[in-house]
C-alpha positions in Angstrom: -319.0 213.7 -96.9 -322.6 212.4 -96.9 -323.8 211.1 -100.3 -327.1 212.8 -101.1 -329.6 211.1 -103.4 -330.6 213.3 -106.3 -333.1 212.8 -109.1 -331.0 211.4 -111.9 -333.0 213.1 -114.7 -332.3 216.5 -113.2 -328.7 215.5 -112.5 -328.0 214.4 -116.1 -329.8 216.9 -118.1 -327.9 220.1 -117.2 -328.0 222.8 -119.8 -328.1 226.6 -120.1 -329.2 226.3 -123.7 -332.8 226.5 -124.8 -334.3 223.2 -126.0 -334.1 222.8 -129.7 -337.4 223.6 -131.4 -338.7 221.0 -133.9 -338.3 221.9 -137.5 -341.0 221.4 -140.2 -340.7 218.0 -141.8 -339.2 218.2 -145.2 -341.6 215.9 -147.0 -339.7 216.2 -150.3 -336.5 215.0 -148.7 -338.3 212.2 -146.9 -339.7 211.0 -150.2 -336.3 211.3 -151.8 -334.7 209.2 -149.1 -337.4 206.6 -149.3 -336.8 206.2 -153.0 -333.1 206.0 -152.4 -333.6 203.3 -149.8 -335.8 201.2 -152.0 -334.0 201.7 -155.3 -330.3 201.8 -154.4 -328.5 198.6 -155.2 -325.7 199.3 -152.6 -326.4 197.9 -149.1 -324.4 200.7 -147.5 -326.4 203.3 -149.3 -329.6 201.7 -148.1 -328.3 202.0 -144.5 -327.3 205.6 -145.1 -330.8 206.4 -146.3 -332.2 204.9 -143.1 -329.9 207.2 -141.0 -330.9 210.2 -143.1 -334.6 209.4 -142.8 -334.5 208.9 -139.1 -332.5 212.2 -138.8 -335.3 214.1 -140.7 -338.0 212.6 -138.5 -336.0 213.3 -135.3 -335.5 217.0 -136.3 -339.3 217.2 -136.6 -339.8 215.3 -133.3 -341.6 212.5 -135.2 -339.8 209.9 -133.1 -342.2 207.1 -133.5 -341.9 207.3 -137.3 -338.1 207.2 -137.0 -338.3 204.1 -134.9 -340.7 202.5 -137.4 -338.1 203.2 -140.2 -335.5 201.4 -138.1 -337.7 198.4 -137.4 -338.6 198.1 -141.1 -334.9 198.1 -141.9 -334.3 195.4 -139.3 -336.7 193.2 -141.2 -334.8 193.8 -144.4 -332.5 190.7 -145.0 -330.1 192.9 -147.0 -329.3 195.0 -143.9 -328.6 192.1 -141.6 -325.0 193.2 -141.2 -326.3 196.5 -139.8 -328.5 195.0 -137.1 -326.3 196.3 -134.2 -326.3 199.8 -135.6 -330.0 199.8 -136.2 -330.8 198.6 -132.6 -328.4 201.3 -131.4 -330.2 203.9 -133.6 -333.5 203.0 -131.9 -331.8 203.4 -128.6 -330.7 206.9 -129.5 -334.2 207.8 -130.7 -335.7 206.4 -127.5 -333.4 208.7 -125.5 -334.8 211.7 -127.5 -338.3 210.5 -126.4 -337.0 210.3 -122.8 -337.9 206.6 -122.8 -334.8 205.3 -121.2 -336.1 201.8 -120.4 -336.6 201.4 -124.2 -333.3 202.9 -124.9 -331.6 200.6 -122.4 -333.2 197.5 -124.0 -332.1 198.4 -127.5 -328.6 199.3 -126.5 -328.3 195.9 -124.8 -329.5 194.2 -128.0 -326.9 196.2 -129.9 -324.1 195.2 -127.6 -325.2 191.6 -127.6 -324.8 191.5 -131.4 -321.4 193.1 -131.1 -319.3 195.0 -133.6 -315.7 195.1 -135.0 -315.8 198.8 -135.2 -314.1 200.2 -132.1 -315.5 203.7 -132.6 -319.0 202.3 -132.6 -318.1 200.1 -129.6 -317.2 203.3 -127.7 -320.7 204.7 -128.2 -322.4 201.5 -127.4 -320.8 201.4 -124.0 -321.0 205.1 -123.4 -324.7 205.3 -124.1 -325.7 202.3 -122.1 -323.6 203.7 -119.2 -325.9 206.8 -119.4 -328.9 204.6 -119.1 -327.4 202.8 -116.1 -326.9 206.2 -114.5 -330.6 206.9 -115.0 -331.3 203.6 -113.3 -328.9 204.6 -110.4 -326.8 201.5 -111.1 -323.6 203.4 -110.7 -321.3 200.4 -110.5 -322.4 199.0 -113.9 -322.3 202.5 -115.4 -318.7 202.9 -114.2 -317.8 199.6 -115.7 -319.2 200.6 -119.1 -317.6 204.0 -118.9 -314.2 202.5 -118.3 -314.6 200.2 -121.3 -315.4 203.2 -123.4 -312.5 205.2 -122.1 -310.1 202.2 -122.7 -311.4 201.9 -126.2 -310.8 205.6 -126.9 -307.4 205.5 -125.3 -306.4 202.6 -127.6 -307.6 204.5 -130.6 -306.0 207.9 -129.9 -302.9 209.3 -128.3 -304.0 211.0 -125.0 -303.8 214.6 -126.0 -306.2 216.8 -124.1 -306.3 219.5 -126.8 -307.5 217.1 -129.6 -310.9 217.2 -131.2 -310.3 213.6 -132.1 -310.9 212.4 -128.6 -314.3 211.4 -127.2 -315.2 213.2 -123.9 -318.7 211.8 -123.1 -317.5 208.8 -121.2 -315.3 210.9 -118.9 -318.3 213.1 -118.1 -320.5 210.1 -117.4 -317.7 208.5 -115.3 -317.7 211.7 -113.3 -321.4 211.4 -112.6 -320.9 207.8 -111.4 -318.1 208.9 -109.1 -320.0 211.9 -107.8 -323.0 209.8 -106.8 -321.0 207.2 -105.0 -319.2 209.8 -102.9 -315.9 210.0 -104.7 -316.0 213.7 -105.3 -312.3 214.4 -105.9 -312.3 211.6 -108.6 -315.5 213.1 -110.0 -313.9 216.5 -110.3 -310.9 214.9 -112.1 -313.1 213.1 -114.6 -315.3 216.2 -115.3 -312.1 218.3 -115.8 -310.8 215.8 -118.3 -314.1 215.8 -120.1 -313.9 219.6 -120.3 -310.4 219.4 -121.7 -311.2 216.8 -124.3 -314.3 218.7 -125.4 -312.6 222.1 -125.4 -315.1 223.4 -122.9 -318.4 221.5 -123.6 -321.2 223.1 -121.7 -322.5 219.9 -120.0 -319.1 218.9 -118.7 -318.5 222.4 -117.4 -321.9 222.6 -115.7 -321.4 219.2 -114.0 -318.1 220.4 -112.5 -319.5 223.8 -111.5 -322.4 222.2 -109.7 -320.2 219.7 -107.9 -317.9 222.5 -106.7 -320.9 224.6 -105.5 -322.3 221.6 -103.5 -319.0 220.9 -101.8 -317.1 224.2 -101.0 -314.2 222.4 -99.4 -313.7 220.5 -102.6 -314.0 223.7 -104.6 -311.2 225.2 -102.5 -308.9 222.2 -103.1 -309.7 222.2 -106.8 -309.6 225.9 -107.3 -306.3 226.4 -109.1 -306.8 223.6 -111.7 -310.2 224.9 -112.6 -309.0 228.5 -113.0 -306.2 227.2 -115.3 -308.7 225.2 -117.2 -311.1 228.1 -117.7 -308.3 230.5 -118.7 -307.1 228.0 -121.4 -310.5 227.2 -122.9 -312.1 230.6 -122.2 -315.0 229.1 -120.4 -317.0 231.0 -117.8 -318.2 229.1 -114.7 
């Protein structure tokens, strides 16, 4: 089959849900979290306040303010042990802004610092893989997806009906496979992503679109998909 080049932004942002509307900024909660950040003697509590503050700003679509909070925290010597997490947080906020070059750079900084937390390592590699997909660097995206999948496999027993498993890297690996012409492998990774997420909309839509594009593949993959949809009550 011929590999067709698609716009990666359109490819990756599949959804049937309406975009989330910004919520009014809760200024009282913002002030409370700032006080907590400044006054709390516990370092972990200061970091938690940063996460809560950025969450409030993100909900109101005040992304630049959220990034400013993270950068101020990066300059706080008390939070030095959270540098990898703070760089990662800026990467996440940059994704919300659809600034994937910025997200990519901050995810790289986070990975360069490293972490002993395997759950966090999963998200570091999964999220930078997504940025590599945007950049059409499918080989590097695949490598980071595989690292994330291996981390998850090491943490959890492979049970496809468990909410404890992370599914995003399987979906992202499917995208890398699809756009390098390995369509059967892509269908397999999308299917696993659906199983691990109990029918997440994005994983479902990626598989549906792949099967619509390649009817021969859809015929070959028909029975597993029907079984999957019956089990998870998903409509494609």
